C-alpha positions as CSV (number, residue, x, y, z in Angstrom):
1,M,68.5,8.7,69.6
2,P,71.2,11.4,70.0
3,A,74.8,10.2,70.4
4,Y,76.2,10.8,73.8
5,D,79.8,10.7,75.1
6,F,79.5,9.2,78.6
7,R,83.1,10.0,79.4
8,E,82.3,13.7,79.8
9,K,80.6,15.2,82.8
10,H,77.1,13.8,83.6
11,Y,74.4,15.4,81.6
12,E,70.7,14.8,81.0
13,I,69.0,15.6,77.7
14,I,65.4,16.6,78.3
15,N,63.2,17.9,75.5
16,G,66.3,18.5,73.4
17,E,68.1,20.6,76.0
18,K,71.3,19.5,77.7
19,F,71.5,19.9,81.5
20,L,74.6,19.4,83.6
21,Y,73.9,17.0,86.5
22,P,75.2,18.8,89.6
23,A,77.7,17.5,92.1
24,E,75.8,16.0,95.1
25,N,76.2,17.3,98.6
26,F,76.6,15.2,101.6
27,K,72.9,15.0,102.6
28,H,71.9,14.2,99.0
29,N,74.4,11.3,99.0
30,L,73.2,10.0,102.4
31,I,69.6,9.9,101.2
32,N,70.6,8.3,97.9
33,N,72.7,5.6,99.5
34,S,70.0,4.9,102.1
35,L,67.3,4.4,99.4
36,L,69.6,2.2,97.3
37,M,70.3,0.0,100.3
38,L,66.7,-0.2,101.4
39,F,65.3,-1.0,98.0
40,A,68.2,-3.3,96.9
41,S,67.9,-5.4,100.0
42,Y,64.2,-6.0,99.5
43,V,64.4,-6.4,95.7
44,K,67.3,-8.8,95.8
45,E,65.8,-10.9,98.6
46,N,62.4,-11.1,96.8
47,R,63.9,-11.4,93.3
48,S,61.5,-8.8,92.2
49,G,63.7,-6.8,89.8
50,F,66.6,-4.4,89.7
51,V,67.4,-1.2,91.6
52,F,70.0,1.3,90.3
53,M,71.5,4.5,91.4
54,H,72.3,7.0,88.6
55,L,71.7,4.8,85.6
56,Y,71.5,6.6,82.3
57,T,68.1,5.9,80.9
58,Y,66.8,6.5,77.3
59,L,63.1,6.9,77.6
60,P,60.9,5.9,74.6
61,D,60.3,9.6,73.7
62,G,64.1,10.1,73.3
63,N,64.8,11.9,76.6
64,L,68.0,10.8,78.4
65,V,67.6,11.0,82.2
66,F,70.0,10.2,85.0
67,P,67.6,9.4,88.0
68,D,68.9,9.3,91.5
69,I,67.2,5.9,92.1
70,L,65.2,3.7,89.7
71,F,63.5,0.4,90.0
72,I,62.9,-1.9,87.0
73,D,60.5,-4.8,87.6
74,K,61.7,-8.4,86.9
75,A,59.2,-8.5,84.0
76,Q,61.7,-6.3,82.1
77,E,64.7,-8.5,82.9
78,K,65.4,-9.1,79.2
79,L,65.7,-5.3,78.5
80,V,68.1,-4.9,81.5
81,I,70.3,-7.7,80.3
82,E,70.3,-6.5,76.7
83,N,71.4,-3.1,77.9
84,E,74.1,-4.4,80.2
85,D,76.9,-2.4,78.7
86,E,74.9,0.7,77.7
87,P,72.3,3.0,79.2
88,F,69.0,1.4,79.9
89,R,66.5,1.8,77.0
90,G,63.0,1.6,78.3
91,V,60.7,2.7,81.1
92,P,61.6,2.2,84.7
93,D,58.7,1.2,86.9
94,M,59.7,3.7,89.7
95,V,61.9,6.7,89.8
96,A,63.1,8.8,92.8
97,E,64.6,12.2,92.4
98,I,66.3,14.0,95.3
99,F,66.1,17.8,95.0
100,S,69.2,19.9,94.7
101,R,68.9,23.7,94.5
102,S,69.7,23.7,90.8
103,T,67.4,20.8,89.8
104,M,64.4,21.2,92.0
105,K,62.3,23.3,89.6
106,R,63.1,20.8,86.7
107,D,62.3,17.8,88.9
108,V,58.9,19.2,89.9
109,S,57.8,20.2,86.5
110,V,59.7,19.1,83.4
111,K,61.0,15.8,84.6
112,K,57.6,14.9,86.2
113,D,55.9,15.5,82.9
114,V,58.6,13.4,81.0
115,Y,58.2,10.5,83.5
116,E,54.4,10.8,83.3
117,R,54.4,10.9,79.5
118,N,56.7,7.8,79.3
119,G,54.6,5.8,81.7
120,V,56.8,5.6,84.8
121,K,54.3,4.1,87.3
122,E,55.6,5.7,90.5
123,Y,57.6,8.9,91.0
124,W,59.1,10.1,94.3
125,M,60.2,13.7,94.7
126,I,62.4,14.0,97.8
127,D,63.1,17.3,99.5
128,P,66.2,16.9,101.7
129,W,65.7,20.3,103.5
130,S,62.1,19.8,104.7
131,E,62.6,16.0,104.8
132,N,59.4,15.2,103.0
133,I,58.6,13.0,100.0
134,Q,55.8,13.5,97.5
135,V,54.7,10.2,96.0
136,Y,53.0,10.4,92.6
137,L,51.3,7.3,91.1
138,L,50.3,6.9,87.5
139,R,46.6,6.3,86.8
140,D,45.1,6.4,83.3
141,G,48.3,8.0,81.9
142,K,48.3,10.8,84.4
143,Y,50.0,11.4,87.8
144,F,48.1,12.0,90.9
145,L,49.6,12.9,94.2
146,D,49.1,9.8,96.4
147,E,50.6,11.3,99.6
148,V,53.2,13.7,101.0
149,Y,55.2,11.9,103.7
150,S,57.2,13.9,106.3
151,N,60.0,12.9,108.6
152,Y,59.0,13.9,112.1
153,S,61.5,14.2,114.9
154,D,60.7,12.8,118.3
155,K,60.3,16.3,119.6
156,E,57.8,17.2,116.8
157,L,55.9,14.0,117.4
158,S,55.6,14.6,121.2
159,A,54.2,18.1,120.5
160,L,51.2,16.5,118.6
161,T,48.0,15.5,120.1
162,E,47.2,11.8,120.3
163,E,44.8,12.2,117.4
164,E,47.4,14.0,115.3
165,R,50.0,11.4,116.0
166,A,47.6,8.7,114.9
167,E,47.4,10.4,111.5
168,V,51.2,10.5,111.0
169,K,52.4,8.0,108.5
170,M,55.8,6.6,109.5
171,E,56.2,4.4,106.5
172,I,55.8,4.8,102.7
173,P,54.2,1.9,100.9
174,V,55.9,1.3,97.5
175,A,53.1,0.8,95.0
176,V,55.2,-1.0,92.4
177,L,56.6,-3.5,95.0
178,D,53.5,-4.9,96.6
179,G,54.0,-5.3,100.4
180,F,57.2,-3.3,100.6
181,K,57.2,-0.3,102.9
182,V,60.1,2.1,103.7
183,K,60.4,3.7,107.1
184,I,60.8,7.4,106.5
185,R,63.4,7.8,109.2
186,N,65.5,5.2,107.4
187,I,65.6,7.5,104.4
188,F,66.8,10.6,106.2
189,G,68.5,9.2,109.3
190,W,72.1,8.3,109.9
191,Y,71.3,4.7,110.8
192,F,68.5,2.3,110.1
193,E,65.9,1.6,112.7
């Protein structure tokens, strides 16, 4: 694997090309912190694994990624402990990437392909502007779009018919954490409901 100086600015190395990781804006940070708190609380309470924000990860194909959020199942505990002072070397069970204007195209195409190829079981692409989340699940080595979840305001919900409101999903089930669901409003909102 290529040597990397972690004291310099944050970079990812994808398919041999080096990409500067952009500075995060306020909304990106809010979403990232909310996800970290929601996942970490559940994972810690249930002793189901490890959740990290911005953990350098060497994937088996040699790519170095710096995901916004990643979950590693307890079954991989030995790998996490072995990599305690270095980047994680392995395959996270779940990754979430929050779009920024400079990374959105790469998150949707190149990184999605890299995560799929390496066997990441669940991939969330989060759009902070439209406040929606595309959830991809790995099946037979290929991603399929499980669902697109949107954050509806109270005003938008009240404009829907009763039948339309019944179709709105207010929570995202996390496939790799059986029984765990995340309220969409808690991802994009200022406070937890």
